[in-house]
Structures are given as structure tokens and as C-alpha cells.
C-alpha positions as CSV (number, residue, x, y, z in Angstrom):
1,X,7.2,-2.3,-31.6
2,X,4.5,-3.1,-29.1
3,X,5.1,-3.2,-25.4
4,X,3.2,-5.9,-23.7
5,X,2.3,-5.6,-20.0
6,X,2.7,-8.8,-18.0
7,X,-0.5,-10.4,-16.9
8,X,0.7,-10.2,-13.2
9,X,1.0,-6.4,-13.6
10,X,-2.5,-6.0,-15.0
11,X,-4.0,-8.2,-12.3
12,X,-1.9,-6.4,-9.7
13,X,-3.4,-3.1,-10.6
14,X,-6.9,-4.5,-10.6
15,X,-6.2,-6.0,-7.1
16,X,-5.0,-2.6,-5.9
17,X,-8.2,-1.0,-7.1
18,X,-10.5,-3.6,-5.5
19,X,-8.5,-3.6,-2.3
20,X,-8.7,0.1,-2.0
21,X,-12.5,0.0,-2.5
22,X,-12.9,-2.8,0.0
23,X,-10.8,-1.1,2.7
24,X,-13.0,2.0,2.4
25,X,-16.1,-0.1,3.2
26,X,-14.7,-2.0,6.2
27,X,-15.7,-0.5,9.5
28,X,-12.8,-1.7,11.7
29,X,-11.4,1.3,13.6
30,X,-7.8,0.0,13.4
31,X,-7.8,0.2,9.6
32,X,-9.7,3.5,9.2
33,X,-8.0,6.0,6.9
34,X,-5.8,3.3,5.2
35,X,-4.5,4.1,1.7
36,X,-3.2,1.4,-0.6
37,X,-0.1,2.9,-2.2
38,X,1.0,-0.1,-4.4
39,X,0.5,-3.8,-4.9
40,X,3.1,-6.4,-6.0
41,X,1.8,-9.7,-7.1
42,X,3.8,-12.8,-8.0
43,X,3.9,-14.0,-11.6
44,X,1.8,-17.0,-10.8
45,X,-0.8,-14.8,-9.0
46,X,-0.5,-16.8,-5.8
47,X,0.9,-14.1,-3.5
48,X,0.2,-10.4,-3.0
49,X,2.3,-7.8,-1.2
50,X,0.2,-4.8,-0.5
51,X,1.9,-1.6,0.6
52,X,-0.4,0.6,2.8
53,X,-0.2,3.8,4.8
54,X,-2.5,6.2,6.7
55,X,-3.8,9.4,5.2
56,X,-1.7,11.4,7.7
57,X,1.6,10.4,9.2
58,X,1.4,7.6,11.7
59,X,3.5,6.7,14.8
60,X,5.2,3.4,14.9
61,X,2.5,2.1,17.3
62,X,-0.3,3.2,14.9
63,X,1.6,1.5,12.0
64,X,1.7,-1.8,13.9
65,X,-1.9,-1.5,14.9
66,X,-2.9,-0.9,11.3
67,X,-0.9,-3.9,10.1
68,X,-2.4,-6.1,12.8
69,X,-5.9,-5.0,11.9
70,X,-5.3,-5.8,8.2
71,X,-3.9,-9.2,9.1
72,X,-7.0,-9.9,11.2
73,X,-9.2,-9.0,8.3
74,X,-7.1,-10.8,5.7
75,X,-9.4,-13.7,5.3
76,X,-12.3,-11.5,4.3
77,X,-10.1,-9.3,2.2
78,X,-8.7,-12.4,0.4
79,X,-12.1,-13.8,-0.3
80,X,-13.7,-10.5,-1.4
81,X,-10.8,-9.4,-3.6
82,X,-10.5,-12.8,-5.2
83,X,-14.2,-12.8,-6.0
84,X,-14.3,-9.2,-7.4
85,X,-11.2,-9.6,-9.5
86,X,-12.4,-13.0,-10.8
87,X,-9.4,-15.1,-9.9
88,X,-9.6,-18.9,-9.8
89,X,-7.3,-19.2,-6.8
90,X,-7.2,-16.8,-3.9
91,X,-3.7,-15.3,-3.4
92,X,-2.1,-15.0,0.0
93,X,-1.9,-11.4,1.2
94,X,0.9,-9.7,3.1
95,X,0.5,-6.1,4.3
96,X,3.5,-3.8,4.6
97,X,3.6,-0.2,5.8
98,X,4.9,2.0,3.0
99,X,7.5,4.4,4.5
100,X,8.6,5.8,1.2
101,X,6.5,9.0,1.4
102,X,7.7,9.6,5.0
103,X,11.3,9.3,3.8
104,X,10.7,11.6,0.9
105,X,9.3,14.3,3.3
106,X,12.3,13.9,5.6
107,X,14.7,14.4,2.7
108,X,12.9,17.5,1.6
109,X,13.1,18.9,5.1
110,X,16.8,18.2,5.2
111,X,17.4,19.9,1.9
112,X,15.4,23.0,3.1
113,X,17.6,23.1,6.3
114,X,20.8,22.9,4.2
115,X,19.5,25.7,1.9
116,X,18.8,28.0,4.9
117,X,22.3,27.4,6.4
118,X,24.1,27.9,3.1
119,X,25.8,31.3,2.7
120,X,24.3,33.5,0.0
121,X,26.7,34.7,-2.7
122,X,27.3,38.4,-2.8
């Protein structure tokens, strides 16, 4: 039994790779240190949701500044990623801040606190 990967998933992974490379080369200070955590692309390849975050934890103001910077550069990003991936039609991009890792760290902290307060069996 073969497992086929949908075309949108293959293209999405390629878009993530190219987007990450492109964002490393852009010199805008608002988007410095950005990491592309994942990309979701529609089945018809017309729309991309790119989840990003900073290398280190960012305040809410820094998150908003990062997203505004990416939106400002979205025309160039759209053009360059479309060209490098070889798509016929340029997909629309929407950038979202990925808070999943921050939530994971918070849960780990809470579990450590619970473990400290837990009475030890004798």
C-alpha cells in the first residue's frame, strides 16, 4: 500500500523552505531573526498561511511589529517565492505568529511547579 502525499503538502514544504531562505536575506530590521515554523497552503495553491516566530521569545508589541513588517514585504515575498518554487499563479500570503512553542514552555513550567509542591512519599 502506497501513501501518496497531496500536491499541496509537497508545494507547501517547498514554499516553507524558500520563504525561510528569503527571510534570512531580507535586511528589514522589523523582520530580523524571524523563523518560519510551518506553512499551510490551500489545495488549489492560491493561499498560504505562514506561521512565524522570533528566535527568542517576543513581547506582544514585538510580535505585532514582526507581522506588520512581513505584511509590508509581502509583495516582494510573494513574487520571489512564486518564482523560486516555479508556481504559475502567485498565492496570497497571510502571516501569523506561532504561539505554540510559547504555550509548550508555559505548560512545562507549570508541571515543574506542581512537581516541586507535591509531597514526596516516605
